C-alpha positions as CSV (number, residue, x, y, z in Angstrom):
1,M,-13.7,4.7,4.7
2,A,-11.9,3.9,2.1
3,E,-8.4,1.7,1.6
4,V,-8.8,1.2,5.3
5,L,-8.0,-2.8,4.4
6,F,-6.6,-4.5,7.8
7,Y,-8.5,-2.1,10.0
8,E,-10.9,-3.4,12.1
9,R,-12.7,-1.1,13.9
10,P,-11.6,2.6,12.4
11,V,-12.5,5.1,15.1
12,P,-11.7,9.0,15.0
13,L,-8.6,10.0,17.5
14,N,-10.4,11.6,20.0
15,R,-8.6,13.6,23.0
16,T,-10.6,13.2,25.9
17,E,-11.6,9.6,24.6
18,H,-7.4,8.7,24.0
19,K,-6.4,11.0,26.7
20,D,-5.3,7.9,28.3
21,L,-4.0,5.6,25.8
22,R,-1.0,4.2,25.1
23,L,0.6,2.5,21.8
24,K,3.6,-0.2,22.8
25,G,5.9,-1.7,20.0
26,I,4.8,-5.1,18.3
27,P,7.5,-6.9,16.1
28,S,5.0,-8.4,14.1
29,L,2.3,-7.5,10.6
30,S,0.6,-10.0,11.2
31,F,-2.4,-7.3,10.6
32,A,-1.1,-7.9,6.9
33,A,-0.9,-11.2,6.6
34,K,-4.1,-11.5,4.9
35,V,-3.8,-8.6,2.2
36,H,-2.7,-10.0,-1.4
37,S,-2.1,-6.3,-2.2
38,V,-1.7,-3.1,-1.2
39,P,-1.7,0.8,-2.9
40,L,1.3,2.1,-3.2
41,T,2.3,5.8,-4.2
42,G,4.4,6.8,-7.0
43,V,7.6,8.2,-4.8
44,E,7.2,4.7,-3.6
45,F,8.0,3.0,-6.7
46,P,11.8,3.0,-7.7
47,A,12.2,1.3,-4.1
48,A,9.7,-1.1,-4.3
49,A,10.5,-2.1,-8.1
50,R,13.5,-3.6,-6.9
51,D,11.4,-6.4,-5.0
52,L,7.8,-6.3,-5.7
53,P,5.8,-6.1,-8.9
54,I,4.0,-2.8,-9.5
55,L,0.9,-2.6,-11.6
56,F,-2.3,-0.7,-11.9
57,A,-5.7,-2.5,-10.6
58,G,-9.2,-1.2,-10.2
59,S,-13.0,-2.3,-11.3
60,S,-12.1,-0.2,-14.5
61,M,-9.3,0.9,-16.8
62,Q,-10.4,4.6,-15.3
63,E,-10.6,3.6,-12.1
64,A,-7.1,1.8,-11.6
65,G,-4.6,2.9,-9.2
66,P,-1.4,1.3,-8.7
67,M,-0.7,-1.2,-6.0
68,A,2.0,-3.4,-5.1
69,L,1.3,-7.3,-5.3
70,L,1.9,-9.1,-2.3
71,G,0.4,-12.6,-3.5
72,L,-1.1,-14.6,-5.8
73,R,-4.1,-15.7,-3.9
74,Q,-7.1,-13.6,-1.6
75,D,-6.3,-13.7,1.8
76,E,-2.8,-14.6,1.2
77,N,0.1,-12.0,2.0
78,L,3.2,-14.2,0.7
79,F,6.0,-11.6,2.4
80,V,4.7,-11.9,5.7
81,D,5.1,-15.5,7.8
82,A,3.5,-17.6,10.1
83,D,5.0,-15.6,12.8
84,G,4.0,-11.8,11.5
85,Q,7.3,-11.4,10.3
86,W,7.8,-9.7,6.8
87,A,10.0,-10.8,4.7
88,P,13.7,-9.8,5.3
89,N,15.2,-6.8,3.1
90,I,12.2,-6.6,1.2
91,Y,10.3,-3.1,0.8
92,V,7.6,-2.6,3.3
93,P,4.9,-0.4,1.4
94,A,4.0,2.7,3.2
95,F,0.2,2.1,3.7
96,V,1.7,-1.1,6.0
97,R,4.3,1.1,7.9
98,R,1.2,3.7,8.8
99,Y,-1.0,1.3,10.8
100,P,-2.6,1.7,13.2
101,F,-3.2,4.9,12.3
102,V,-4.7,6.0,9.2
103,L,-5.9,10.0,7.5
104,A,-9.6,9.4,6.7
105,E,-12.1,12.1,5.0
106,K,-14.6,13.3,7.3
107,P,-18.4,13.6,6.6
108,A,-19.2,16.0,4.5
109,D,-21.2,17.1,7.3
110,Q,-18.7,18.0,9.5
111,E,-16.8,20.9,9.8
112,G,-13.2,21.6,10.1
113,D,-10.0,19.9,8.3
114,D,-11.0,17.6,5.0
115,F,-9.2,14.8,6.7
116,T,-9.0,13.3,10.0
117,V,-6.8,10.9,12.3
118,F,-8.0,7.5,13.0
119,L,-6.6,5.0,14.6
120,D,-7.5,1.2,15.0
121,E,-8.7,0.4,18.4
122,A,-8.4,-3.7,17.7
123,Y,-4.6,-2.9,17.4
124,E,-3.3,-5.2,20.3
125,G,-0.9,-2.8,20.7
126,F,-3.0,-0.4,22.4
127,G,-3.7,0.1,25.6
128,Q,-3.1,2.3,28.9
129,E,-0.8,0.3,30.9
130,D,2.7,-0.7,28.8
131,G,3.8,1.7,25.6
132,E,4.1,5.2,24.8
133,R,1.5,7.7,25.4
134,L,-0.4,9.2,22.7
135,F,-1.0,12.8,24.6
136,K,1.1,14.1,27.4
137,E,-0.5,15.1,30.7
138,D,-1.5,18.9,28.9
139,G,-3.0,17.5,26.4
140,T,-0.9,17.7,23.6
141,D,0.0,15.3,21.3
142,S,3.2,13.1,22.1
143,E,6.7,13.0,19.9
144,M,5.7,9.9,18.7
145,L,2.1,10.6,17.8
146,A,3.1,13.8,16.2
147,N,6.2,11.9,14.5
148,A,2.8,9.2,13.5
149,V,0.7,12.4,11.9
150,N,3.8,14.0,9.8
151,F,4.1,10.6,8.4
152,L,0.3,10.3,7.8
153,G,0.5,14.0,5.6
154,E,3.2,13.0,4.1
155,F,1.4,10.2,2.9
156,Q,-1.4,12.2,1.9
157,N,0.3,14.2,-0.1
158,H,2.0,11.3,-2.1
159,V,-1.4,10.1,-2.6
160,G,-1.8,13.5,-4.2
161,R,0.7,13.2,-6.2
162,T,0.0,10.1,-7.6
163,Q,-3.7,10.7,-8.4
164,W,-2.0,13.8,-11.0
165,F,0.3,10.6,-12.0
166,M,-2.7,8.9,-13.0
167,E,-5.0,11.7,-14.9
168,Q,-1.7,11.8,-17.0
169,I,-1.8,8.3,-17.9
170,R,-4.9,8.0,-18.3
171,K,-4.9,11.6,-20.5
172,H,-2.5,9.7,-23.0
173,D,-4.1,6.4,-23.1
174,L,-1.4,4.5,-21.7
175,L,-2.8,1.3,-19.6
176,E,-3.6,-1.4,-21.5
177,P,-5.3,-4.5,-19.4
178,R,-2.5,-7.7,-17.9
179,N,-4.0,-10.6,-17.4
180,I,-1.8,-12.6,-15.3
181,R,-2.0,-16.8,-15.8
182,L,0.1,-19.2,-13.5
183,E,0.2,-22.8,-14.1
184,K,0.9,-24.5,-10.7
185,D,0.4,-28.6,-10.5
186,G,-2.1,-28.6,-12.7
187,K,-4.1,-26.0,-11.6
188,V,-4.6,-22.4,-12.8
189,I,-4.2,-19.2,-11.1
190,N,-5.9,-16.1,-12.9
191,L,-5.3,-12.5,-11.4
192,N,-7.9,-10.6,-13.8
193,G,-8.5,-6.7,-13.3
194,L,-5.3,-6.0,-13.7
195,Y,-3.6,-3.0,-15.8
196,V,0.3,-2.3,-17.2
197,I,1.6,1.1,-19.3
198,S,1.6,-0.2,-22.4
199,E,5.7,0.2,-23.9
200,E,4.0,0.9,-27.7
201,K,2.0,3.5,-26.4
202,L,4.7,5.4,-24.5
203,R,6.9,5.3,-27.5
204,K,4.2,7.2,-29.7
205,L,3.9,9.7,-26.9
206,D,4.8,13.5,-28.7
207,E,7.3,15.8,-28.2
208,K,5.9,18.1,-25.7
209,T,4.2,15.8,-23.7
210,S,7.3,13.4,-23.3
211,L,9.4,16.7,-22.5
212,E,6.7,17.3,-19.7
213,F,6.9,13.7,-18.3
214,L,10.4,14.3,-18.3
215,R,10.6,17.5,-16.0
216,E,7.5,16.2,-13.7
217,G,9.8,12.6,-13.8
218,V,6.6,11.0,-14.7
219,F,9.4,8.4,-16.9
220,G,10.9,7.6,-13.3
221,W,8.2,6.4,-12.1
222,I,6.7,4.9,-15.5
223,Y,10.1,2.8,-15.9
224,A,10.0,1.7,-12.4
225,H,6.9,0.2,-12.7
226,L,7.7,-1.4,-16.2
227,L,11.0,-2.7,-14.6
228,S,9.0,-4.5,-11.7
229,L,7.1,-6.7,-13.5
230,A,9.8,-9.4,-13.5
231,N,8.8,-9.2,-9.8
232,I,6.2,-11.0,-10.9
233,D,7.9,-14.8,-10.9
234,R,10.0,-14.1,-7.6
235,V,6.2,-13.9,-6.2
236,A,5.4,-17.4,-7.8
237,Q,8.4,-18.9,-6.1
238,R,7.3,-17.3,-2.7
239,L,4.3,-19.6,-3.7
240,D,6.1,-22.9,-4.8
241,T,8.3,-22.3,-1.5
242,R,6.0,-21.6,1.2
243,E,3.6,-25.0,-0.5
244,S,6.6,-26.9,-0.5
245,A,7.3,-25.9,3.5
246,V,3.8,-26.6,3.9
247,A,4.1,-30.4,2.4
248,T,7.3,-31.4,4.6
249,K,5.8,-30.1,7.7
250,N,2.1,-32.3,6.6
């Protein structure tokens, strides 16, 4: 299963095995405390751009996809505190909000829909005593589960649209490498494998492509990404604040 990140024990949702399973709300996002970036869909760019840097990451330019940068070091999310609380008034990516459920591709040898709903059995909110049932007594989806599955479906549709967006970006060779280098207390932090959209290449687009981008809303996503890059400094400031707090405690 790709892009599961913080899912420790993802298993297919099963009406028989999980018929008595309940989900209680846990006011904590501690499960995301050790991810320094998460995938982002294009439709999220305008909202995320207010708070988070949006970059493109991958092992190569051809495989790069959009992500929200949440930290500057491995295993550190600067937007989740020690109590598992997300920073107030800061955008929470849909990739995080869909947890503990996820829509994943079925193995090729299984029949039925291409995607199936998985859940993380390790999530502390699951149990058989407290919380809302996943399934009603007659075995049908509860309202809570139906809403969660609908959200997964919408998310997957946005993923598809984002893949089309990336096809256009690659088709017109708009990405360029961007290395983020920060110096702090004599130490250097280097973030590699990142890409941004080249404003120079953007200005050289032909009229036909520009009109298509305008009609399809591509320019809105592009400029949200470009504007969001100023937030890299804000992430660096969050690291300074966190380290200062740790030094004070010690």
